[in-house]
C-alpha positions in Angstrom: 117.4 92.3 84.2 115.7 89.0 83.3 112.9 87.3 85.3 115.5 84.7 86.5 117.8 87.5 87.7 114.9 89.1 89.6 114.0 85.7 91.2 117.6 85.2 92.2 117.8 88.7 93.7 114.7 87.9 95.8 116.2 84.6 96.9 119.4 86.4 98.0 117.4 89.2 99.7 115.4 86.6 101.7 118.5 84.5 102.6 120.5 87.5 103.7 117.8 88.4 106.2 117.0 84.7 107.2 113.5 85.2 106.0 113.1 81.9 104.2 111.5 80.5 107.3 108.7 83.0 106.9 108.3 82.6 103.2 105.9 79.7 103.3 103.3 79.5 100.5 100.6 80.4 103.0 102.4 83.5 104.2 103.4 84.6 100.7 99.8 84.2 99.4 98.5 86.3 102.3 101.1 89.0 101.7 100.4 89.0 98.0 96.7 89.4 98.7 97.4 92.3 101.0 99.4 94.0 98.3 96.7 93.4 95.7 94.3 95.1 98.2 96.6 98.1 98.5 96.7 98.4 94.7 92.9 98.0 94.5 92.5 100.8 97.1 94.3 103.2 94.8 91.7 102.7 92.1 88.6 102.0 94.3 86.8 105.3 94.0 88.1 106.4 90.6 85.8 106.5 87.6 86.8 104.4 84.6 88.1 107.6 83.0 90.0 108.7 86.0 91.6 105.2 86.3 92.7 105.3 82.7 94.6 108.6 83.5 95.9 107.5 86.9 99.5 107.7 85.9 99.2 111.3 84.9 99.1 112.2 88.6 102.7 112.0 89.8 101.8 111.1 93.4 99.3 108.4 92.4 101.7 107.1 89.7 104.4 106.6 92.2 102.0 104.7 94.5 100.7 102.5 91.6 104.3 101.7 90.6 105.2 100.7 94.1 102.1 98.5 94.6 102.6 96.8 91.2 106.2 96.1 92.2 105.1 94.6 95.5 102.5 92.4 93.8 105.1 91.3 91.2 107.7 90.5 93.8 105.4 88.5 96.1 104.1 86.6 93.1 107.6 85.8 91.9 108.7 84.7 95.4 105.6 82.5 95.8 106.1 80.9 92.4 109.8 80.3 93.2 109.0 78.7 96.6 106.4 76.5 95.0 108.7 75.6 92.0 106.3 77.0 89.4 107.7 78.4 86.2 105.5 81.5 85.8 106.3 82.0 82.1 105.4 78.3 81.3 102.3 78.5 83.4 101.1 81.8 81.8 101.7 80.5 78.3 99.8 77.3 79.0 96.9 79.4 80.5 96.8 81.6 77.4 96.7 78.4 75.2 93.7 77.1 77.3 92.0 80.5 77.1 92.4 80.6 73.3 90.6 77.3 73.2 87.8 78.4 75.6 87.3 81.8 74.0 88.0 81.5 70.3 88.4 84.8 68.4 85.7 86.1 66.1 
């Protein structure tokens, strides 16, 4: 599946449920923030070493995968609603960061 395929699947999912009316940028940002909070909570009290091994625990691994998926889906939906090409935006940001933070 490509990123475009996933975006289209999200569009179709929202349309089939008549959810476009609720998918305003404000609502999507709030939902995205909530999902990032849920992901953060999974790691909140882990030591750095424990967090590096988090996926070794099957139950925690499943939760991390679910929350990462939620974050990804809300981010993709938000970008789509706003008309932002995330790959182009990300590449441009890396370009700017390379200028701001030169290697070596």
